[in-house]
Phi, psi and omega in degrees: 000309186297322177299326182294318185291327186287319175298327181284314173308311176303317175306306178307311177294326174298319179300311178305310176301320174303311180288342181105014175265150164276166184302326187250004187281145163273138180294141181282144181285142184260128168283126184250003184279141181281339178208165181291153174244148186269128174301144177215155177218065183230150177259128179231162183271131174241139183229140180223114184051246178263355178278130185249143176203176181255132174244128172266099189292133171265310173209167182203144182225181177297332185259351183183192178184175170217158181186191183238138173208155175270358180286137170291097180246140178262144172300135183091003179278153176274129177219165181237124182251138176267090186281321179217131188291139006249035177270121173255142187239138185280137176218159168253134175294120174266324175210158176220136179217110178056248180264000179269142178221158178239142180235153172232126174286146182285323180235147180302145172255135183299150181296328182288343173291319181259356179287158183285139172296145174297139173285138183297148173296136179296147187292142175290146179296144183291140178277139184287139177284134175281145177256113179154000000 
């Protein structure tokens, strides 16, 4: 039986070397995205029919994005994402893993829609009224 295990390990290593892998090497992940994504840490509203929820965006591009939500969404669902008020963008749910979802927009989204909006300038301090 031990000889069979050694032969099986040799056979597996021969196949790996033929494919171009070393004995202990893992295959490299292939990047399938069409374009680079911008990291995001925003909360946006996601809507499916009459149901509203919160989507915590992890990253986004002009063609799609991914994030965390507790809404029960199925692959292939049509949702609307509010990237910038009052603009909702239609998207299809492409994948779901636990609470994470991947979206693909039906139309490309302009970069200014998903970039962070400039934060309002702080209000100047109020002047104290003098008594006198």
